[in-house]
N, C-alpha and C positions, 0 to 999 in steps of 0.2 A: 317191620322190618324196609318194605319197601316205601311207604310214607316219610320217614327222614332223608332219604334219598330223592326223593322226588322234591320235598320243600328244598333242598338245599339245591338241586338243580335248576330250581324254578330262581332263588336267589340269588345263585351265580347269573343264570340270563337277564334278569332285571337287571343287575350290576354291570354287566356289560353291555344292557342296552343305556345305563344312565352316562356309563363312558364316553360310548360314542357319541351321547346327545350333547355332554356336554365339547368336546371335543369331534365338531363334524370333519370329514374329512373334506381336504383343501381343493379346488375345482381345478384340473386339468389346465397348462396352460393353452393359450388356443393356439391351432394351428396355420396363423396368418406365416405367409411369407414373408419374410423379411425384403424390404425395394431393392436390394441390390440383388438378391436370387434371382428377381421376376425379371431383370435386364438383362440374366444371363442365357444365351442364345438356346433353345429349345432343337434337341437332335433329331429329335421326330417331324418338326415342323422341316428345316435345315434339311434333312432325308428326301420330302415331297419336294421342296423347293429345287432342290438338285436335278429329282428325277423328271422335272418339269421342265429342264432347258434343253436346246438345242442339242446334236451331238458336238457341235465345233464350240459352242457358250460351257457345255458343262465340262471339257476338255482342258479349256483355258484353264478353268476354278480350278480343278484338280491339278491341274500341273503348278499351280500356284501354293499349294500347300503339298511340302514337302514328307509329311507323313504318308497323306493320301497316297501321294504318286511313288512312294518307295513300295508302297502295299501294289499295286498294280505293277510296276517296274519289277519285282522280285519274280513275276512268271514270265517275262521278256517279251517279247511279240504277241505271243502266243493270250500274252492277259491280255494286252491292249485291246485284242482281237473282239476275245470274250467280253469287255468290259464296253465295247462299242456297239455290241451285239445286244447286251444286258443291263445297260448302266438303268436304264428309266424302271426298270425291274429289280436291282441288285440291293439287296440290304444294306445300305451306306451308313442304318444308326449304329451299328457296332465300331465304327471304325471312326464313325464322329466320336464317341464317347469316348474313344482314345486319344483324343486331340486335347491337350491343355486350353486355357481360356483362352489366352489369346489369339491361338489355332483356332481358336471356335469365333472369335468372335470376326477374325480375318476370313474366316470361309463367309460369314453370313453376311460380310461386308461385300465380298464378291460376287455373292448368289444375287443379295440386292443390286447390284451393280447390274448384271449380265441379266436380269429380269428387266431392267428396267432400257435396256436398250432390243428387245424385242420390238 
């Protein structure tokens, strides 16, 4: 009784193997980033560059981006005091990620301008 089941199982395996050999799986598309995506500013790098500015440069950049300024303004004068004391270690990445693409590009430009004025 076990022999016919074994033969049927082997035949099923050979049939499946031949079907796979006849139609090999297509390779997955490569994970190459399109050129447009490479030109988008990286929020981690922007955070690092922003944190390396001195306070005066940092504040001028932050005030020029309405969404970032609004996040600090929401806490009033204490918010600005806290940011002044902690801007070089504060995690700006989440706030930068919330910006739209034009705001991110503007932020990157402002940071580069501020860095070149050092």
